[in-house]
matplotlib code that plots the C-alpha trace (Angstrom):
import matplotlib.pyplot as plt

x = [-14.7, -14.5, -15.0, -14.0, -10.2, -10.8, -12.8, -10.1, -7.4, -9.3, -9.8, -6.0, -5.0, -7.7, -7.8, -10.0, -13.0, -12.3, -13.2, -16.6, -16.2, -18.6, -19.9, -23.1, -24.4, -26.5, -26.9, -30.6, -30.3, -27.2, -29.0, -30.8, -27.5, -26.4, -27.3, -23.8, -21.3, -19.5, -17.2, -18.1, -17.7, -19.5, -17.8, -20.3, -19.5, -20.9, -20.5, -18.2, -17.6, -15.6, -13.6, -13.9, -12.1, -8.3, -8.1, -10.4, -9.0, -8.9, -11.5, -9.6, -10.9, -10.0, -12.7, -13.0, -14.5, -15.7, -16.6, -17.7, -16.5, -19.5, -18.4, -20.9, -20.0, -21.8, -23.3, -23.0, -24.7, -27.5, -25.3, -22.7, -19.7, -18.0, -18.5, -17.0, -13.6, -14.0, -14.8, -11.5, -9.5, -11.2, -10.5, -6.8, -6.9, -8.6, -6.1, -3.3, -5.0, -6.4, -4.6, -2.1, -3.3, -3.4, -5.9, -5.3, -4.4, -6.0, -4.1, -3.5, -6.6, -7.2, -9.5, -12.4, -14.6, -16.5, -20.0, -22.5, -25.0, -27.1, -27.2, -29.7, -29.5, -27.7, -25.6, -23.6, -22.9, -20.2, -19.2, -15.7, -15.5, -12.5, -11.8, -9.3, -8.8, -8.2, -7.8, -10.4, -8.8, -5.4, -3.3, -1.8, 0.2, -1.0, -4.5, -5.3, -4.7, -7.2, -9.3, -11.4, -13.2, -14.8, -11.9, -9.5, -11.7, -12.1, -8.3, -7.7, -9.7, -7.6, -5.2, -1.5, 0.2, 2.4, 3.7, 3.2, 2.8, 3.0, 2.1, 3.5, 2.0, 4.2, 2.5, 5.3, 7.6, 6.9, 3.3, 2.4, 0.8, -0.9, -3.0, -3.7, -2.5, -1.6, -0.6, -1.2, -1.9, -3.0, 0.2, 2.1, 5.8, 7.2, 6.0, 7.5, 7.0, 8.2, 7.6, 7.3, 8.7, 6.4]
y = [-55.8, -59.6, -61.1, -64.7, -64.0, -62.3, -65.3, -67.7, -65.6, -65.4, -69.2, -69.6, -67.0, -67.2, -70.9, -70.1, -69.9, -73.6, -72.7, -71.3, -68.2, -67.5, -64.5, -62.8, -59.7, -58.4, -59.1, -59.9, -63.3, -64.1, -63.4, -66.7, -68.6, -67.7, -71.1, -72.2, -73.2, -70.2, -68.5, -67.9, -65.0, -63.6, -61.3, -58.8, -56.1, -52.8, -50.6, -48.1, -44.4, -42.2, -39.0, -36.1, -36.5, -36.1, -33.7, -31.8, -33.3, -37.0, -39.5, -40.6, -41.1, -42.8, -45.4, -46.9, -50.4, -51.3, -54.6, -55.9, -59.0, -59.9, -62.2, -64.4, -65.3, -67.2, -65.0, -66.6, -63.8, -61.4, -58.3, -59.6, -59.1, -62.3, -61.6, -58.2, -59.7, -62.1, -59.2, -57.6, -60.9, -61.4, -57.8, -58.4, -61.5, -59.8, -56.9, -59.4, -61.1, -58.1, -54.8, -54.3, -57.3, -56.4, -57.6, -57.4, -53.8, -52.2, -50.4, -52.4, -53.0, -50.6, -50.8, -48.4, -49.1, -51.7, -51.8, -54.1, -55.5, -57.9, -59.2, -61.7, -64.3, -66.8, -64.8, -61.7, -60.4, -57.7, -56.1, -54.9, -52.6, -52.6, -50.8, -50.8, -48.0, -48.3, -45.8, -45.7, -44.6, -43.2, -40.4, -41.1, -44.2, -47.2, -48.2, -50.4, -53.6, -52.9, -49.8, -48.7, -45.6, -44.4, -42.2, -45.2, -47.5, -45.0, -44.5, -48.3, -48.5, -45.9, -47.2, -47.0, -43.6, -44.1, -40.6, -36.8, -34.5, -30.7, -28.2, -24.7, -21.5, -18.5, -15.2, -12.7, -11.9, -14.7, -13.6, -13.4, -10.0, -11.2, -13.7, -11.7, -8.4, -10.1, -13.7, -16.5, -16.7, -20.4, -21.7, -24.3, -23.3, -26.1, -29.7, -31.7, -35.4, -37.6, -41.3, -43.3, -46.8, -49.5]
z = [16.4, 16.2, 19.6, 18.9, 19.1, 22.4, 23.7, 22.6, 24.2, 27.5, 27.5, 27.1, 29.7, 32.3, 33.5, 36.6, 34.2, 33.1, 29.5, 30.5, 28.3, 25.5, 23.5, 22.5, 20.8, 23.7, 27.4, 27.2, 25.4, 27.3, 30.6, 30.3, 30.0, 33.5, 34.7, 33.9, 36.5, 38.1, 37.5, 33.8, 31.4, 28.4, 25.9, 24.4, 21.8, 23.1, 20.0, 18.5, 18.5, 16.1, 16.6, 14.2, 10.9, 11.3, 8.3, 6.0, 2.8, 3.8, 5.0, 8.1, 11.6, 14.8, 15.7, 19.2, 19.5, 23.0, 24.4, 27.8, 29.7, 31.8, 34.7, 36.4, 40.0, 42.8, 45.4, 48.8, 50.8, 50.0, 50.3, 47.8, 50.2, 49.3, 45.6, 45.9, 46.7, 43.8, 41.4, 42.4, 41.8, 38.4, 37.4, 38.1, 36.0, 33.1, 33.2, 32.9, 29.9, 28.0, 28.9, 26.1, 24.1, 20.4, 17.8, 14.0, 13.1, 16.2, 18.9, 22.2, 24.3, 27.1, 30.2, 30.4, 33.4, 35.4, 36.7, 38.5, 36.0, 38.1, 41.6, 43.1, 45.9, 43.6, 41.1, 40.7, 37.2, 36.9, 33.6, 32.7, 29.7, 27.4, 24.1, 21.2, 18.7, 15.0, 12.2, 9.5, 6.2, 5.8, 4.4, 1.0, 0.5, -1.4, -0.2, -3.3, -1.3, 1.4, 0.7, 3.7, 2.5, -0.7, -1.9, -1.3, -3.3, -6.1, -6.2, -6.3, -9.5, -11.4, -14.0, -13.0, -13.7, -16.8, -17.1, -16.9, -19.9, -19.4, -22.1, -21.6, -23.2, -22.3, -21.5, -22.2, -23.8, -26.4, -27.1, -30.8, -31.2, -34.4, -32.3, -29.1, -27.7, -24.4, -23.6, -23.4, -27.1, -27.3, -28.9, -27.0, -27.0, -24.9, -24.2, -21.4, -20.8, -17.9, -18.2, -15.0, -15.3, -14.0]

ax = plt.figure().add_subplot(projection="3d")
ax.plot(x, y, z, "-o")
ax.set_aspect("equal")
plt.show()
């Protein structure tokens, strides 16, 4: 999942961060960036999971991409009581901005869970996890424009179907007893052809 569109969307829809929203790949390198003014947020891709294939004869699965919005807040007391109320307010804002927001061809974003990541005398970092589901591969149709799986890629490389030719060798009663006692005898009695206009 690309996080840049999510960051840009949050910057536009969450003015209380005053543009202090950035991204990263993991919390460890971002952890050193928490000297920014508060409140601030970091969008981190968490990973993805996939359901079992949707069918035995097609490479199609539902893939869930998850990401965290890690919010950095000032901690005015050691217990974090004042930050707890801010966490609730920020969560409400994030719900308004992200719940139901749709990226590319993914399903609308859904909320998963939240958890405390870090608390010290100066800062509180709270993570809110969201996810969006997409379908990998498809069932039939024309996948030549954007193949996602190996069968779709192989199918996109096939030449266009120009027509269908069917040879029919009857078994009985048209069997030639001079060639074989039972049919089919290897002779083509009927040929059918259907041309497909391009």
